[in-house]
N, C-alpha and C positions, 0 to 999 in steps of 0.2 A: 016766913017765920018772923017773929018779932024779938029784937034782943035791945040790950041797953050798951051804949058805948060811952066811956068817960074819955072826951077829948081835952087836950091842954087848950087853954083859953085862945091863944094865938092862932092855933090849928083850927079852932071851931070858927073864929072869925073870918080865917083865910079861905075855908070850905064855904061859908055862908055868903061871902064876897064874890066868890067864883060862881055859885050857884045863882047869884042875882046878876051877875053880868051875862052868863049864858041864858038867863031867862027860864031855868029849871028849878025843880025843888031841892032842898037839900039831900034828901033820899036819893034822887036820880042822879045828883053829882056824885055821891060817896059810892054809890052801886057802879057807876061808870069808872070811876078812878080805881075800884078795886078789880073790875074786870080787866082794865088795861094793865094793871101791876102784875095781875095773874097771868095774863097772855106774854107779856114782857119776860116772864120768869121762865116760862115754857119755849119761849123762841129761841134762846142760844143752844137748846138741846137740838133743835131742829138745823141750825145753822152749821153746828160742830159736825152733823152726821152727813153733811153734804162735803165732796171734795173741793179743795180749793182751786180755783181757776188759776192758771200761770200765765202771766202775761210777760212777753219777754221784755228786756229793757229796750228803750227807744235806741234807734241808730242815727248817727249823724253822716248825712251821705258825703263822699270824700271825693274830691277833684283830683285825686291821684296821689301818688306817693310825695311825701315833702321833698323840697329840693335840697336840705340838708338833712344829714343823717343825725337821728336824736342822740347817737351815741358821742358825737363830737360837741354838742351843745352844753355849756357851763352853765350853773344857775345864773350867772350875770347874763348870758346869752338869751335866757328863757325870759329874764325880767325884762330885756329890752324889746323882745318881741312882743311880750304882753302890753308893754307901754305904748308900742308904736300902735298896736291893735285898738288900745284904749284911746289913744289921740285921734285914730282915724274914725272910730265910731262916735266919739264927740263931735269932731268936726262934721260929720255927715249928719247928726242930729241937728246942730245948729244950722246948718244949710237947709234941712227941710222945715226946721222952725220959721226960717225967714221967708220961706215961699208960701207959707199959710196964710 
């Protein structure tokens, strides 16, 4: 079927450039883009019909219970632990970079 479409100039230039880059005609480019667009509109209905897969959150392996009860730690104590852990990690990273 033959029809006439009026494209804005910028869109026409974009379509014509894309057709030239792909090495196909303007007609083939427009038909291909329309087919992709229509397929994309239909795709969400298919996705929504499928039940979502549940992935449980990742777990962190434990080396056993903490030596200090969490109930006895204050915010200051927690920040000290975090700072010590950060210093240890930074020192380990610096030692690794020296051996490379």
